[in-house]
N, C-alpha and C positions, 0 to 999 in steps of 0.2 A: 535394821542394818542397811536395807535398800535405800531408805531415805537419807541415811548418813552418806552413802556413796554418791547419791545424786547431789547432795549438798557440797561435798568435796569437789565433784566434777564442775559444778556451777562456779564455785570459788576459783578453781583453776582457770576456767575460761575467762572469768572477769579479770583476773590478774594478768593473763596473757594479753588481753585486749588493752588494758591500761598500760602495760609495758611497751606495746607497739604503737601507742597513741602518738600521732604527729604533733600534739600540742607542745611537747617538750622541744624547745628550739635552742640548740647551742648556737652561739654566734658563728658567723663565717667570715673569712677574709679572702681576698684575691691575692694570689702569689704569682709572680712573673719569673719564669725560668731564664737565667742569664744567657744561656747558650742559644736559645731559640726565640726568646721574647714571648713565648706562649704564656697566656694567663690561665690559671686554674683556680677553681673555687675550692677552698680548703675549709673543712669542718673543724672548728676548734674543739669539738667534743671528742675528736680522735685523740687518743692518749700518746700517739707518737708524733714525730715531726716529719715533714716531707724529706724524701731522699731521692737523689743526692741533695746536698745542702747548698747548691748553687742557685738559690732563689732569693727573691726580695718580696716582702709584704708590700703591696701597692694600694691597699685600701684600708679604710677604717673598719671597725667591726660592723658587720651587716647582720641584721637579726634573722632573716630567713633565706633559704636557698633561692627562692624565686627572686627576691630583691638582689641577691648576689649575682644571679644570672643576668638581670637587667643592667646592673653596674658593669658587668663584664662586656655585655653587648655595646654599651656606651663607650667603654674604653677601646674596644676594637674599632668602632666608628671613628674615634678621635685619633687612632693610630698609636695609642699608648700600649696596646697589646697586639701580638700577631694573632691572626685568625686560624 
């Protein structure tokens, strides 16, 4: 019985580690808010849409958050986004 409990505990830990793994990467977009010009990184893995709805998607799909942050920085430098 003790070995069975250890086995279940090990399996639970393994599942939780896999579930929290950063290898799953939903694409990201940059959105720009119409009233402020501020650009925000939006995770397409989120099941809802941004609110309020006064935004525009201003980038292609970007594979990682780090890449999206780099694109955002470049857009701020070009003046396409408010900082």
